[in-house]
C-alpha positions as CSV (number, residue, x, y, z in Angstrom):
1,M,-16.6,-30.6,-38.8
2,D,-17.0,-34.3,-38.4
3,F,-14.3,-36.9,-38.0
4,E,-14.1,-38.3,-41.6
5,T,-13.5,-34.5,-43.0
6,L,-10.7,-33.9,-40.5
7,K,-9.1,-37.1,-41.5
8,E,-9.4,-36.3,-45.1
9,K,-7.6,-32.9,-44.6
10,L,-5.0,-34.6,-42.4
11,L,-4.0,-37.2,-45.2
12,A,-4.1,-34.4,-47.7
13,Q,-1.7,-32.2,-45.9
14,S,0.5,-35.6,-45.0
15,K,0.8,-36.1,-48.8
16,A,1.7,-32.4,-49.6
17,I,4.4,-32.7,-46.9
18,R,5.8,-35.8,-48.6
19,E,5.8,-34.1,-52.0
20,I,7.8,-31.2,-50.5
21,S,10.2,-33.3,-48.8
22,Q,11.0,-35.2,-51.9
23,K,11.4,-32.0,-53.8
24,L,13.8,-30.5,-51.1
25,K,15.9,-33.7,-51.3
26,Q,16.1,-33.2,-54.9
27,H,17.1,-29.5,-54.5
28,Q,19.7,-30.5,-51.8
29,D,21.3,-33.1,-54.1
30,T,21.3,-30.8,-57.2
31,T,23.1,-27.9,-54.9
32,E,25.5,-30.5,-53.3
33,T,26.6,-31.4,-56.8
34,A,26.8,-27.8,-57.9
35,I,29.0,-27.0,-54.8
36,K,31.3,-29.9,-55.7
37,V,31.5,-29.0,-59.2
38,A,32.1,-25.4,-58.5
39,N,35.1,-26.5,-55.9
40,Q,37.0,-28.5,-58.2
41,T,40.5,-27.3,-58.7
42,D,40.3,-27.8,-62.6
43,F,37.4,-25.3,-63.0
44,P,39.0,-23.2,-65.6
45,K,38.6,-26.3,-67.9
46,T,34.8,-25.8,-67.9
47,N,34.9,-22.1,-68.5
48,I,34.4,-20.5,-71.9
49,K,34.9,-16.9,-72.6
50,F,32.4,-15.3,-75.1
51,L,33.1,-12.3,-76.9
52,K,30.5,-9.6,-78.4
53,L,27.6,-10.9,-76.5
54,E,25.2,-8.0,-76.5
55,E,24.3,-6.2,-73.6
56,N,20.9,-5.1,-72.5
57,K,19.6,-3.5,-69.4
58,K,17.2,-6.3,-68.5
59,E,19.1,-9.2,-69.9
60,N,18.8,-12.9,-69.5
61,M,22.6,-14.1,-70.5
62,R,21.8,-17.6,-69.5
63,G,18.7,-17.7,-71.7
64,D,20.5,-16.0,-74.4
65,L,23.5,-18.0,-74.3
66,V,21.5,-21.3,-74.7
67,K,19.4,-19.7,-77.6
68,I,23.0,-18.8,-79.2
69,L,24.5,-22.3,-78.5
70,K,21.5,-24.0,-79.7
71,S,21.3,-22.1,-82.9
72,T,24.8,-21.4,-84.0
73,V,26.6,-24.4,-82.4
74,D,23.8,-27.1,-82.6
75,L,24.3,-27.8,-78.8
76,D,21.6,-29.6,-77.2
77,I,21.7,-27.7,-73.9
78,N,19.5,-26.0,-71.4
79,S,20.0,-23.2,-68.9
80,D,20.7,-25.8,-66.0
81,D,23.7,-27.0,-67.8
82,I,25.3,-23.5,-67.1
83,L,26.4,-23.3,-63.7
84,A,27.5,-19.7,-63.6
85,I,27.6,-17.1,-66.0
86,H,28.7,-13.3,-65.6
87,R,30.3,-10.4,-67.5
88,I,33.9,-9.4,-67.0
89,P,33.9,-5.5,-66.3
90,G,36.5,-3.7,-68.9
91,R,38.2,-0.3,-68.3
92,D,35.5,1.5,-70.2
93,Q,31.9,0.3,-69.9
94,R,30.7,3.0,-72.2
95,G,32.9,1.8,-75.0
96,P,31.4,0.4,-78.2
97,R,32.2,-3.1,-77.3
98,P,30.0,-5.3,-74.8
99,A,31.9,-6.7,-72.1
100,H,33.1,-10.3,-72.5
101,V,31.1,-13.1,-70.8
102,I,32.4,-16.3,-69.0
103,A,30.2,-19.3,-68.5
104,K,30.8,-22.3,-66.6
105,F,29.5,-25.3,-67.8
106,I,29.1,-28.9,-66.8
107,S,32.4,-30.3,-68.2
108,K,30.9,-32.4,-71.2
109,Y,29.2,-29.3,-72.7
110,R,32.4,-27.4,-72.9
111,D,34.1,-30.0,-75.0
112,Q,31.1,-30.6,-77.2
113,S,30.4,-26.8,-77.7
114,K,33.9,-26.1,-78.7
115,S,34.0,-29.3,-81.5
116,N,30.6,-28.1,-82.7
117,S,32.0,-24.6,-83.1
118,K,34.7,-25.9,-85.0
119,K,32.6,-27.7,-87.1
120,A,30.5,-24.8,-87.9
121,R,33.3,-22.4,-88.7
122,R,34.7,-25.0,-91.3
123,T,31.4,-25.6,-92.8
124,A,31.1,-21.7,-93.2
125,K,34.6,-21.5,-94.8
126,E,33.9,-24.2,-97.2
127,T,30.5,-22.8,-98.0
128,L,32.4,-19.4,-98.8
129,L,35.0,-21.1,-101.1
130,H,32.4,-23.0,-103.0
131,V,30.4,-19.9,-103.9
């Protein structure tokens, strides 16, 4: 190999290392923010319990919840806005009802989802009354 070819490869690798370093910094910032939010003492204020969210063996609860919130509550949200999500195990896992789900949101989405949910319920009641 000649000098120019080695120089080009070195420059390409240096550029790749810079890009990886920038991505690593972004991920570190995101992780630090998530840890700060997770360690807040008022974390129950950003949790919402969901009932009757169907269970599947290969479920993607985060993705399923985002779809439900977008379609039923008209909430502009993506999966990154949900910090944590898990099922609460019940006494009898084989019962007819699925286990409840608790999702921890970035705080602004919790309030927005609750207000949009109330509006959707009111609209549904008004629609039923006017039929």
